[in-house]
FIVOPA-78372 format. One record per residue (C-alpha): residue number from 1; chain; x, z, y. Coordinates in Angstrom, 2 decimals, always signed. Layout:
<atom><k>NUM</k><c>A</c><px>X</px><pz>Z</pz><py>Y</py></atom>
...
// end
This chain:
<atom><k>1</k><c>A</c><px>+111.85</px><pz>+191.85</pz><py>+34.35</py></atom>
<atom><k>2</k><c>A</c><px>+111.19</px><pz>+195.37</pz><py>+36.42</py></atom>
<atom><k>3</k><c>A</c><px>+109.64</px><pz>+195.45</pz><py>+39.88</py></atom>
<atom><k>4</k><c>A</c><px>+111.49</px><pz>+197.80</pz><py>+41.76</py></atom>
<atom><k>5</k><c>A</c><px>+110.00</px><pz>+200.37</pz><py>+44.15</py></atom>
<atom><k>6</k><c>A</c><px>+111.18</px><pz>+199.32</pz><py>+46.96</py></atom>
<atom><k>7</k><c>A</c><px>+109.85</px><pz>+195.70</pz><py>+46.08</py></atom>
<atom><k>8</k><c>A</c><px>+106.31</px><pz>+196.90</pz><py>+45.29</py></atom>
<atom><k>9</k><c>A</c><px>+106.71</px><pz>+198.40</pz><py>+48.93</py></atom>
<atom><k>10</k><c>A</c><px>+107.61</px><pz>+195.17</pz><py>+50.39</py></atom>
<atom><k>11</k><c>A</c><px>+104.93</px><pz>+193.10</pz><py>+48.55</py></atom>
<atom><k>12</k><c>A</c><px>+102.23</px><pz>+195.29</pz><py>+49.59</py></atom>
<atom><k>13</k><c>A</c><px>+103.02</px><pz>+194.62</pz><py>+53.44</py></atom>
<atom><k>14</k><c>A</c><px>+102.96</px><pz>+190.93</pz><py>+52.64</py></atom>
<atom><k>15</k><c>A</c><px>+99.93</px><pz>+191.20</pz><py>+50.96</py></atom>
<atom><k>16</k><c>A</c><px>+98.36</px><pz>+193.72</pz><py>+53.96</py></atom>
<atom><k>17</k><c>A</c><px>+99.58</px><pz>+190.83</pz><py>+56.37</py></atom>
<atom><k>18</k><c>A</c><px>+98.15</px><pz>+187.84</pz><py>+54.39</py></atom>
<atom><k>19</k><c>A</c><px>+94.68</px><pz>+190.22</pz><py>+54.42</py></atom>
<atom><k>20</k><c>A</c><px>+95.43</px><pz>+190.19</pz><py>+58.41</py></atom>
<atom><k>21</k><c>A</c><px>+95.17</px><pz>+186.64</pz><py>+58.13</py></atom>
<atom><k>22</k><c>A</c><px>+99.08</px><pz>+186.52</pz><py>+59.57</py></atom>
<atom><k>23</k><c>A</c><px>+99.70</px><pz>+182.64</pz><py>+60.23</py></atom>
<atom><k>24</k><c>A</c><px>+103.75</px><pz>+183.70</pz><py>+59.17</py></atom>
<atom><k>25</k><c>A</c><px>+103.13</px><pz>+185.65</pz><py>+56.15</py></atom>
<atom><k>26</k><c>A</c><px>+100.66</px><pz>+182.51</pz><py>+54.83</py></atom>
<atom><k>27</k><c>A</c><px>+103.80</px><pz>+180.21</pz><py>+55.98</py></atom>
<atom><k>28</k><c>A</c><px>+105.91</px><pz>+182.30</pz><py>+54.33</py></atom>
<atom><k>29</k><c>A</c><px>+103.72</px><pz>+181.95</pz><py>+51.28</py></atom>
<atom><k>30</k><c>A</c><px>+103.21</px><pz>+178.41</pz><py>+50.84</py></atom>
<atom><k>31</k><c>A</c><px>+107.03</px><pz>+177.96</pz><py>+51.06</py></atom>
<atom><k>32</k><c>A</c><px>+108.01</px><pz>+180.15</pz><py>+48.33</py></atom>
<atom><k>33</k><c>A</c><px>+105.26</px><pz>+179.14</pz><py>+46.05</py></atom>
<atom><k>34</k><c>A</c><px>+104.40</px><pz>+175.38</pz><py>+46.58</py></atom>
<atom><k>35</k><c>A</c><px>+107.17</px><pz>+173.83</pz><py>+44.17</py></atom>
<atom><k>36</k><c>A</c><px>+106.01</px><pz>+176.25</pz><py>+41.18</py></atom>
<atom><k>37</k><c>A</c><px>+101.87</px><pz>+175.93</pz><py>+42.00</py></atom>
<atom><k>38</k><c>A</c><px>+102.13</px><pz>+171.89</pz><py>+42.39</py></atom>
<atom><k>39</k><c>A</c><px>+104.46</px><pz>+172.27</pz><py>+38.91</py></atom>
<atom><k>40</k><c>A</c><px>+101.72</px><pz>+173.93</pz><py>+37.21</py></atom>
<atom><k>41</k><c>A</c><px>+98.94</px><pz>+171.81</pz><py>+38.54</py></atom>
<atom><k>42</k><c>A</c><px>+101.15</px><pz>+168.70</pz><py>+37.86</py></atom>
<atom><k>43</k><c>A</c><px>+101.43</px><pz>+169.55</pz><py>+34.27</py></atom>
<atom><k>44</k><c>A</c><px>+98.17</px><pz>+170.01</pz><py>+33.78</py></atom>
<atom><k>45</k><c>A</c><px>+96.80</px><pz>+167.06</pz><py>+35.60</py></atom>
<atom><k>46</k><c>A</c><px>+99.66</px><pz>+165.03</pz><py>+34.70</py></atom>
<atom><k>47</k><c>A</c><px>+99.10</px><pz>+162.97</pz><py>+38.35</py></atom>
<atom><k>48</k><c>A</c><px>+100.93</px><pz>+163.15</pz><py>+41.12</py></atom>
<atom><k>49</k><c>A</c><px>+97.73</px><pz>+162.81</pz><py>+43.56</py></atom>
<atom><k>50</k><c>A</c><px>+95.16</px><pz>+165.02</pz><py>+41.77</py></atom>
<atom><k>51</k><c>A</c><px>+98.38</px><pz>+167.73</pz><py>+41.68</py></atom>
<atom><k>52</k><c>A</c><px>+98.51</px><pz>+167.42</pz><py>+45.23</py></atom>
<atom><k>53</k><c>A</c><px>+95.45</px><pz>+168.00</pz><py>+45.95</py></atom>
<atom><k>54</k><c>A</c><px>+94.51</px><pz>+171.16</pz><py>+43.83</py></atom>
<atom><k>55</k><c>A</c><px>+97.74</px><pz>+172.79</pz><py>+45.08</py></atom>
<atom><k>56</k><c>A</c><px>+95.72</px><pz>+172.33</pz><py>+48.63</py></atom>
<atom><k>57</k><c>A</c><px>+93.04</px><pz>+174.18</pz><py>+47.09</py></atom>
<atom><k>58</k><c>A</c><px>+94.81</px><pz>+176.69</pz><py>+45.57</py></atom>
<atom><k>59</k><c>A</c><px>+96.55</px><pz>+177.70</pz><py>+48.85</py></atom>
<atom><k>60</k><c>A</c><px>+92.71</px><pz>+177.70</pz><py>+50.95</py></atom>
<atom><k>61</k><c>A</c><px>+91.66</px><pz>+179.45</pz><py>+47.95</py></atom>
<atom><k>62</k><c>A</c><px>+94.28</px><pz>+182.25</pz><py>+48.45</py></atom>
<atom><k>63</k><c>A</c><px>+93.95</px><pz>+182.48</pz><py>+51.88</py></atom>
<atom><k>64</k><c>A</c><px>+90.10</px><pz>+182.86</pz><py>+52.05</py></atom>
<atom><k>65</k><c>A</c><px>+90.16</px><pz>+185.07</pz><py>+48.79</py></atom>
<atom><k>66</k><c>A</c><px>+93.20</px><pz>+187.49</pz><py>+49.20</py></atom>
<atom><k>67</k><c>A</c><px>+91.02</px><pz>+190.63</pz><py>+49.86</py></atom>
<atom><k>68</k><c>A</c><px>+89.81</px><pz>+189.98</pz><py>+46.02</py></atom>
<atom><k>69</k><c>A</c><px>+93.55</px><pz>+190.64</pz><py>+45.19</py></atom>
<atom><k>70</k><c>A</c><px>+93.77</px><pz>+194.45</pz><py>+44.04</py></atom>
<atom><k>71</k><c>A</c><px>+97.32</px><pz>+194.77</pz><py>+43.03</py></atom>
<atom><k>72</k><c>A</c><px>+97.14</px><pz>+195.45</pz><py>+39.37</py></atom>
<atom><k>73</k><c>A</c><px>+99.43</px><pz>+192.79</pz><py>+38.76</py></atom>
<atom><k>74</k><c>A</c><px>+101.96</px><pz>+191.02</pz><py>+40.84</py></atom>
<atom><k>75</k><c>A</c><px>+101.05</px><pz>+188.27</pz><py>+43.48</py></atom>
<atom><k>76</k><c>A</c><px>+102.95</px><pz>+185.52</pz><py>+42.13</py></atom>
<atom><k>77</k><c>A</c><px>+100.87</px><pz>+186.47</pz><py>+38.96</py></atom>
<atom><k>78</k><c>A</c><px>+97.35</px><pz>+186.23</pz><py>+40.62</py></atom>
<atom><k>79</k><c>A</c><px>+98.52</px><pz>+183.36</pz><py>+42.06</py></atom>
<atom><k>80</k><c>A</c><px>+99.43</px><pz>+181.33</pz><py>+39.17</py></atom>
<atom><k>81</k><c>A</c><px>+95.91</px><pz>+182.22</pz><py>+37.70</py></atom>
<atom><k>82</k><c>A</c><px>+94.51</px><pz>+181.16</pz><py>+40.46</py></atom>
<atom><k>83</k><c>A</c><px>+96.23</px><pz>+177.89</pz><py>+39.89</py></atom>
<atom><k>84</k><c>A</c><px>+95.55</px><pz>+177.45</pz><py>+36.79</py></atom>
<atom><k>85</k><c>A</c><px>+91.70</px><pz>+178.20</pz><py>+37.09</py></atom>
<atom><k>86</k><c>A</c><px>+91.79</px><pz>+175.57</pz><py>+39.46</py></atom>
<atom><k>87</k><c>A</c><px>+93.78</px><pz>+172.79</pz><py>+37.35</py></atom>
<atom><k>88</k><c>A</c><px>+91.49</px><pz>+174.16</pz><py>+34.48</py></atom>
<atom><k>89</k><c>A</c><px>+88.24</px><pz>+173.08</pz><py>+36.47</py></atom>
<atom><k>90</k><c>A</c><px>+89.76</px><pz>+169.88</pz><py>+38.00</py></atom>
<atom><k>91</k><c>A</c><px>+90.38</px><pz>+168.56</pz><py>+34.04</py></atom>
<atom><k>92</k><c>A</c><px>+87.39</px><pz>+169.24</pz><py>+33.27</py></atom>
<atom><k>93</k><c>A</c><px>+85.48</px><pz>+167.60</pz><py>+36.57</py></atom>
<atom><k>94</k><c>A</c><px>+87.85</px><pz>+164.64</pz><py>+35.84</py></atom>
<atom><k>95</k><c>A</c><px>+86.44</px><pz>+164.76</pz><py>+32.24</py></atom>
<atom><k>96</k><c>A</c><px>+82.60</px><pz>+164.57</pz><py>+33.27</py></atom>
<atom><k>97</k><c>A</c><px>+83.07</px><pz>+161.61</pz><py>+35.72</py></atom>
<atom><k>98</k><c>A</c><px>+85.62</px><pz>+159.73</pz><py>+33.54</py></atom>
<atom><k>99</k><c>A</c><px>+87.65</px><pz>+159.00</pz><py>+36.03</py></atom>
<atom><k>100</k><c>A</c><px>+90.93</px><pz>+160.41</pz><py>+34.82</py></atom>
<atom><k>101</k><c>A</c><px>+93.37</px><pz>+158.20</pz><py>+36.73</py></atom>
<atom><k>102</k><c>A</c><px>+97.00</px><pz>+159.19</pz><py>+35.37</py></atom>
<atom><k>103</k><c>A</c><px>+99.83</px><pz>+158.46</pz><py>+37.20</py></atom>
<atom><k>104</k><c>A</c><px>+102.74</px><pz>+156.65</pz><py>+35.21</py></atom>
<atom><k>105</k><c>A</c><px>+106.24</px><pz>+158.03</pz><py>+35.37</py></atom>
<atom><k>106</k><c>A</c><px>+107.58</px><pz>+154.68</pz><py>+35.97</py></atom>
<atom><k>107</k><c>A</c><px>+105.62</px><pz>+153.64</pz><py>+38.97</py></atom>
<atom><k>108</k><c>A</c><px>+106.23</px><pz>+156.80</pz><py>+40.68</py></atom>
<atom><k>109</k><c>A</c><px>+108.66</px><pz>+156.65</pz><py>+43.96</py></atom>
<atom><k>110</k><c>A</c><px>+110.01</px><pz>+160.33</pz><py>+43.43</py></atom>
<atom><k>111</k><c>A</c><px>+109.37</px><pz>+162.04</pz><py>+40.38</py></atom>
<atom><k>112</k><c>A</c><px>+108.25</px><pz>+165.48</pz><py>+39.98</py></atom>
<atom><k>113</k><c>A</c><px>+111.57</px><pz>+168.18</pz><py>+40.45</py></atom>
<atom><k>114</k><c>A</c><px>+110.22</px><pz>+171.16</pz><py>+39.27</py></atom>
<atom><k>115</k><c>A</c><px>+109.64</px><pz>+172.61</pz><py>+36.00</py></atom>
<atom><k>116</k><c>A</c><px>+110.52</px><pz>+169.05</pz><py>+34.37</py></atom>
<atom><k>117</k><c>A</c><px>+110.03</px><pz>+169.51</pz><py>+30.49</py></atom>
<atom><k>118</k><c>A</c><px>+113.38</px><pz>+167.38</pz><py>+29.74</py></atom>
<atom><k>119</k><c>A</c><px>+117.12</px><pz>+167.84</pz><py>+31.60</py></atom>
<atom><k>120</k><c>A</c><px>+118.03</px><pz>+165.73</pz><py>+34.51</py></atom>
<atom><k>121</k><c>A</c><px>+119.48</px><pz>+162.00</pz><py>+33.27</py></atom>
<atom><k>122</k><c>A</c><px>+123.03</px><pz>+161.58</pz><py>+35.81</py></atom>
<atom><k>123</k><c>A</c><px>+123.98</px><pz>+158.30</pz><py>+33.71</py></atom>
<atom><k>124</k><c>A</c><px>+122.78</px><pz>+155.07</pz><py>+35.50</py></atom>
<atom><k>125</k><c>A</c><px>+122.15</px><pz>+153.73</pz><py>+31.55</py></atom>
<atom><k>126</k><c>A</c><px>+120.23</px><pz>+156.93</pz><py>+30.85</py></atom>
<atom><k>127</k><c>A</c><px>+117.72</px><pz>+156.49</pz><py>+33.20</py></atom>
<atom><k>128</k><c>A</c><px>+115.14</px><pz>+154.63</pz><py>+31.75</py></atom>
<atom><k>129</k><c>A</c><px>+115.54</px><pz>+156.36</pz><py>+29.01</py></atom>
<atom><k>130</k><c>A</c><px>+115.24</px><pz>+159.77</pz><py>+30.13</py></atom>
<atom><k>131</k><c>A</c><px>+112.07</px><pz>+159.06</pz><py>+31.85</py></atom>
<atom><k>132</k><c>A</c><px>+110.40</px><pz>+157.17</pz><py>+28.97</py></atom>
<atom><k>133</k><c>A</c><px>+110.97</px><pz>+160.99</pz><py>+27.72</py></atom>
<atom><k>134</k><c>A</c><px>+109.72</px><pz>+162.76</pz><py>+30.60</py></atom>
<atom><k>135</k><c>A</c><px>+106.84</px><pz>+160.66</pz><py>+30.27</py></atom>
<atom><k>136</k><c>A</c><px>+106.37</px><pz>+160.97</pz><py>+26.87</py></atom>
<atom><k>137</k><c>A</c><px>+106.65</px><pz>+164.89</pz><py>+26.93</py></atom>
<atom><k>138</k><c>A</c><px>+104.18</px><pz>+165.35</pz><py>+29.06</py></atom>
<atom><k>139</k><c>A</c><px>+101.45</px><pz>+162.82</pz><py>+27.20</py></atom>
<atom><k>140</k><c>A</c><px>+102.31</px><pz>+165.62</pz><py>+24.17</py></atom>
<atom><k>141</k><c>A</c><px>+102.31</px><pz>+168.36</pz><py>+26.44</py></atom>
<atom><k>142</k><c>A</c><px>+98.69</px><pz>+166.77</pz><py>+27.45</py></atom>
<atom><k>143</k><c>A</c><px>+97.80</px><pz>+166.86</pz><py>+23.90</py></atom>
<atom><k>144</k><c>A</c><px>+97.77</px><pz>+170.46</pz><py>+23.67</py></atom>
<atom><k>145</k><c>A</c><px>+94.55</px><pz>+172.60</pz><py>+22.99</py></atom>
<atom><k>146</k><c>A</c><px>+94.22</px><pz>+173.68</pz><py>+26.58</py></atom>
<atom><k>147</k><c>A</c><px>+95.30</px><pz>+177.41</pz><py>+26.08</py></atom>
<atom><k>148</k><c>A</c><px>+98.32</px><pz>+176.43</pz><py>+24.19</py></atom>
<atom><k>149</k><c>A</c><px>+99.23</px><pz>+173.91</pz><py>+26.71</py></atom>
<atom><k>150</k><c>A</c><px>+98.56</px><pz>+176.92</pz><py>+29.36</py></atom>
<atom><k>151</k><c>A</c><px>+100.92</px><pz>+179.48</pz><py>+28.12</py></atom>
<atom><k>152</k><c>A</c><px>+103.26</px><pz>+176.45</pz><py>+27.41</py></atom>
<atom><k>153</k><c>A</c><px>+103.46</px><pz>+175.67</pz><py>+30.96</py></atom>
<atom><k>154</k><c>A</c><px>+103.52</px><pz>+179.22</pz><py>+31.95</py></atom>
<atom><k>155</k><c>A</c><px>+106.41</px><pz>+180.36</pz><py>+29.81</py></atom>
<atom><k>156</k><c>A</c><px>+108.89</px><pz>+177.85</pz><py>+29.37</py></atom>
<atom><k>157</k><c>A</c><px>+108.55</px><pz>+175.75</pz><py>+32.42</py></atom>
<atom><k>158</k><c>A</c><px>+107.60</px><pz>+178.82</pz><py>+34.76</py></atom>
<atom><k>159</k><c>A</c><px>+109.32</px><pz>+181.43</pz><py>+32.98</py></atom>
<atom><k>160</k><c>A</c><px>+106.76</px><pz>+184.46</pz><py>+33.00</py></atom>
<atom><k>161</k><c>A</c><px>+106.79</px><pz>+187.15</pz><py>+30.89</py></atom>
<atom><k>162</k><c>A</c><px>+104.25</px><pz>+187.47</pz><py>+28.50</py></atom>
<atom><k>163</k><c>A</c><px>+102.70</px><pz>+190.56</pz><py>+29.70</py></atom>
<atom><k>164</k><c>A</c><px>+102.03</px><pz>+188.33</pz><py>+32.98</py></atom>
<atom><k>165</k><c>A</c><px>+100.77</px><pz>+185.33</pz><py>+30.60</py></atom>
<atom><k>166</k><c>A</c><px>+98.34</px><pz>+187.89</pz><py>+29.50</py></atom>
<atom><k>167</k><c>A</c><px>+97.39</px><pz>+188.18</pz><py>+32.89</py></atom>
<atom><k>168</k><c>A</c><px>+97.08</px><pz>+184.93</pz><py>+34.34</py></atom>
<atom><k>169</k><c>A</c><px>+94.77</px><pz>+183.64</pz><py>+31.04</py></atom>
<atom><k>170</k><c>A</c><px>+93.12</px><pz>+186.59</pz><py>+29.99</py></atom>
<atom><k>171</k><c>A</c><px>+94.53</px><pz>+186.55</pz><py>+26.51</py></atom>
<atom><k>172</k><c>A</c><px>+95.95</px><pz>+189.14</pz><py>+24.86</py></atom>
<atom><k>173</k><c>A</c><px>+99.51</px><pz>+189.66</pz><py>+23.61</py></atom>
<atom><k>174</k><c>A</c><px>+99.32</px><pz>+188.99</pz><py>+20.31</py></atom>
<atom><k>175</k><c>A</c><px>+97.39</px><pz>+185.97</pz><py>+21.28</py></atom>
<atom><k>176</k><c>A</c><px>+99.40</px><pz>+184.43</pz><py>+23.76</py></atom>
<atom><k>177</k><c>A</c><px>+102.73</px><pz>+184.74</pz><py>+21.17</py></atom>
<atom><k>178</k><c>A</c><px>+100.56</px><pz>+182.91</pz><py>+18.47</py></atom>
<atom><k>179</k><c>A</c><px>+99.85</px><pz>+180.20</pz><py>+20.56</py></atom>
<atom><k>180</k><c>A</c><px>+102.86</px><pz>+179.43</pz><py>+22.44</py></atom>
<atom><k>181</k><c>A</c><px>+104.67</px><pz>+179.70</pz><py>+19.14</py></atom>
<atom><k>182</k><c>A</c><px>+101.71</px><pz>+176.55</pz><py>+18.20</py></atom>
<atom><k>183</k><c>A</c><px>+102.26</px><pz>+174.93</pz><py>+21.01</py></atom>
<atom><k>184</k><c>A</c><px>+106.04</px><pz>+174.55</pz><py>+20.25</py></atom>
<atom><k>185</k><c>A</c><px>+105.82</px><pz>+173.83</pz><py>+17.14</py></atom>
<atom><k>186</k><c>A</c><px>+103.71</px><pz>+170.88</pz><py>+18.16</py></atom>
<atom><k>187</k><c>A</c><px>+105.93</px><pz>+170.03</pz><py>+20.82</py></atom>
<atom><k>188</k><c>A</c><px>+108.97</px><pz>+169.99</pz><py>+18.35</py></atom>
<atom><k>189</k><c>A</c><px>+106.99</px><pz>+167.69</pz><py>+16.04</py></atom>
<atom><k>190</k><c>A</c><px>+106.08</px><pz>+165.13</pz><py>+18.37</py></atom>
<atom><k>191</k><c>A</c><px>+109.92</px><pz>+165.01</pz><py>+19.90</py></atom>
<atom><k>192</k><c>A</c><px>+111.33</px><pz>+164.30</pz><py>+16.35</py></atom>
<atom><k>193</k><c>A</c><px>+108.80</px><pz>+161.50</pz><py>+16.05</py></atom>
<atom><k>194</k><c>A</c><px>+110.31</px><pz>+160.16</pz><py>+19.37</py></atom>
<atom><k>195</k><c>A</c><px>+113.74</px><pz>+160.61</pz><py>+18.61</py></atom>
<atom><k>196</k><c>A</c><px>+112.97</px><pz>+158.94</pz><py>+14.74</py></atom>
<atom><k>197</k><c>A</c><px>+111.11</px><pz>+156.20</pz><py>+16.47</py></atom>
<atom><k>198</k><c>A</c><px>+114.24</px><pz>+155.70</pz><py>+18.77</py></atom>
<atom><k>199</k><c>A</c><px>+116.68</px><pz>+155.89</pz><py>+16.45</py></atom>
<atom><k>200</k><c>A</c><px>+114.68</px><pz>+153.20</pz><py>+14.26</py></atom>
<atom><k>201</k><c>A</c><px>+114.48</px><pz>+150.49</pz><py>+16.85</py></atom>
<atom><k>202</k><c>A</c><px>+118.37</px><pz>+151.08</pz><py>+17.63</py></atom>
<atom><k>203</k><c>A</c><px>+119.19</px><pz>+150.69</pz><py>+14.07</py></atom>
<atom><k>204</k><c>A</c><px>+116.36</px><pz>+147.40</pz><py>+13.97</py></atom>
<atom><k>205</k><c>A</c><px>+118.35</px><pz>+145.93</pz><py>+17.06</py></atom>
<atom><k>206</k><c>A</c><px>+121.87</px><pz>+146.71</pz><py>+15.51</py></atom>
<atom><k>207</k><c>A</c><px>+121.46</px><pz>+144.69</pz><py>+12.37</py></atom>
// end
């Protein structure tokens, strides 16, 4: 979607307020982006606690380094770049220390409401199956190569344009599209296997 001149002017004023360390402007920014930043972090890390910590670090970084934002891209694109880089760095940090404590969706008192890979499941008899599918898809997402995972998260969950994803990831447009395609294919294959296994289990129970 094309940004209108008025929207660009409004964003420039907002960024100027952030650079002045305007507390109200920063609070507005947090309210506007906190759910989406958390969602990006969670989809990378698959841990509610780690995602919260990294999301907080993202906003601290934005507050400290807003002067580095040149305005060549949209503010939201820059924020997603910061969030993506922080999440990738935390994965490397945890991997080096072999201390990756994944949260299970079954143990979560409240499941993430933003950026869900599967639809909400309103029927009580499908609640357990819905959690299992969400958990399975999160695992399948983690199994993707890092750049594939990034473009799938940014495109299919966050709804960014291809151009914005190229800005966030530093990849060229063709590479973004090809990695998105490969990531989607792998996720579809994993999902097909999950449904096949579920159907086989049901058939065994019925016989």
